[in-house]
C-alpha positions as CSV (number, residue, x, y, z in Angstrom):
1,M,0.0,0.0,0.0
2,E,2.8,2.4,0.9
3,A,4.6,1.7,-2.4
4,K,1.4,3.0,-4.2
5,G,1.3,6.2,-2.1
6,G,-1.1,5.0,0.6
7,T,-0.6,5.4,4.3
8,V,-0.9,2.3,6.6
9,K,-2.3,2.7,10.2
10,I,-2.6,-0.2,12.7
11,V,-5.8,-0.3,14.7
12,A,-6.2,-2.8,17.6
13,V,-8.3,-3.3,20.7
14,K,-5.7,-1.6,22.9
15,I,-3.1,1.1,22.2
16,G,-0.2,-0.9,23.8
17,G,0.9,-2.7,20.6
18,V,0.1,-6.0,18.9
19,A,2.1,-9.1,19.4
20,L,2.9,-10.9,16.2
21,K,3.7,-14.6,15.7
22,G,7.3,-15.0,16.9
23,G,6.9,-12.5,19.7
24,R,7.6,-9.3,17.8
25,T,5.4,-6.3,18.8
26,V,4.0,-3.8,16.3
27,K,3.2,-0.2,17.4
28,V,-0.5,0.6,17.2
29,D,-1.8,3.9,15.8
30,G,-5.3,3.7,17.3
31,Q,-7.7,1.6,19.3
32,L,-11.0,0.2,18.0
33,A,-13.1,2.1,20.6
34,G,-11.7,5.4,19.4
35,T,-10.6,5.0,15.8
36,P,-13.6,4.2,13.7
37,S,-13.2,2.9,10.1
38,V,-14.9,6.1,8.8
39,V,-11.5,7.9,9.2
40,F,-9.9,5.6,6.6
41,D,-10.3,5.4,2.8
42,A,-10.2,1.6,3.0
43,V,-9.5,-1.1,5.6
44,A,-7.7,-4.4,5.7
45,I,-8.8,-6.9,8.4
46,V,-5.7,-9.0,9.1
47,L,-6.1,-11.2,12.1
48,S,-4.9,-14.5,13.5
49,K,-7.5,-17.2,14.1
50,D,-7.3,-16.6,17.9
51,G,-7.4,-12.8,17.4
52,C,-10.5,-13.2,15.3
53,A,-12.1,-15.4,17.9
54,T,-11.5,-12.8,20.5
55,L,-12.9,-10.0,18.3
56,L,-16.1,-11.8,17.6
57,G,-17.2,-10.7,21.1
58,E,-16.0,-7.2,20.7
59,A,-18.7,-4.8,19.6
60,A,-16.2,-2.1,18.5
61,A,-14.6,-4.7,16.1
62,I,-18.0,-5.7,14.6
63,D,-19.0,-2.0,14.2
64,F,-15.6,-1.2,12.6
65,V,-16.2,-3.7,9.8
66,R,-19.9,-3.0,9.4
67,D,-19.3,0.7,9.3
68,A,-16.6,0.4,6.7
69,F,-19.0,-1.6,4.5
70,G,-21.8,0.9,5.0
71,H,-19.5,3.9,4.3
72,L,-18.6,2.2,0.9
73,K,-15.0,1.4,1.8
74,A,-13.0,-1.3,0.2
75,I,-12.4,-4.1,2.7
76,G,-9.4,-6.5,2.4
77,F,-9.5,-9.6,4.6
78,T,-7.5,-12.7,5.4
79,A,-9.1,-16.2,5.7
80,E,-8.6,-16.0,9.4
81,S,-10.6,-12.8,9.7
82,K,-13.5,-13.9,7.5
83,P,-15.7,-15.0,10.6
84,L,-15.6,-11.3,11.8
85,L,-16.9,-10.2,8.4
86,D,-19.6,-12.8,8.5
87,K,-20.7,-11.7,12.0
88,A,-20.8,-8.1,10.8
89,G,-23.1,-9.2,8.0
90,I,-20.8,-8.2,5.2
91,T,-21.9,-9.5,1.8
92,A,-19.3,-10.1,-0.9
93,D,-18.8,-7.7,-3.7
94,T,-15.9,-6.6,-5.9
95,A,-14.4,-4.4,-3.2
96,V,-14.5,-7.1,-0.4
97,V,-11.2,-8.6,-1.3
98,D,-9.6,-11.8,-0.1
99,L,-6.0,-10.8,0.5
100,G,-5.0,-14.4,-0.1
101,H,-5.2,-13.4,-3.8
102,G,-2.4,-10.9,-3.2
103,A,-2.3,-7.4,-1.9
104,N,-2.4,-6.0,-5.5
105,A,-6.0,-7.2,-5.8
106,F,-6.9,-4.7,-3.0
107,I,-5.0,-1.7,-4.4
108,G,-7.6,-0.8,-7.1
109,P,-10.7,-1.0,-4.9
110,A,-8.9,0.7,-2.0
111,S,-8.3,3.8,-4.2
112,T,-12.0,4.8,-4.4
113,R,-15.4,4.5,-2.7
114,Q,-17.6,1.7,-3.8
115,W,-20.6,3.6,-5.2
116,D,-22.2,0.5,-6.7
117,R,-22.7,-0.8,-3.1
118,E,-24.7,2.1,-2.0
119,A,-28.1,0.7,-3.1
120,K,-27.3,-2.4,-1.0
121,V,-26.8,-0.5,2.2
122,R,-29.4,2.3,2.2
123,T,-32.6,3.4,0.5
124,L,-32.0,5.8,-2.3
125,A,-34.5,8.4,-3.3
C-alpha cells in the first residue's frame, strides 16, 4: 500500500501494541473504541485465528467492519478474519477482497469509494 502512495495505520483493541507470531510487537496507531473505520479510505482486516475469535465478542470490532462496508469502503481480509466479516453481515462484492489473492487485488478498490454498493446499504430516493 505504501509503495502505491497509501498510508498504513494499525488499529487494535488496545493502544499498547500488537504481538505478532514469533513474539515481535508492532506499534498501534489507534484503538478500536476510538478510531472508527470512517476515518480511513479503505480497511484491511488482518487477524490470526485466535485474534478473530476474541474480536467476535468485541462490539467495536464488529462495528468497525460493518461501518466500513456501510461507508462504501474497500475491505481487504484474510481467511482467518472472515468470521468477523460474517458476524458483521458483510456480503461479498468486488471491493470485499480476499488478501489471499495478493495485496495488489486490494489496491484498485482501495483507491475509491464503492458507489455500486450504496443501493445495497441504504434506501436511495
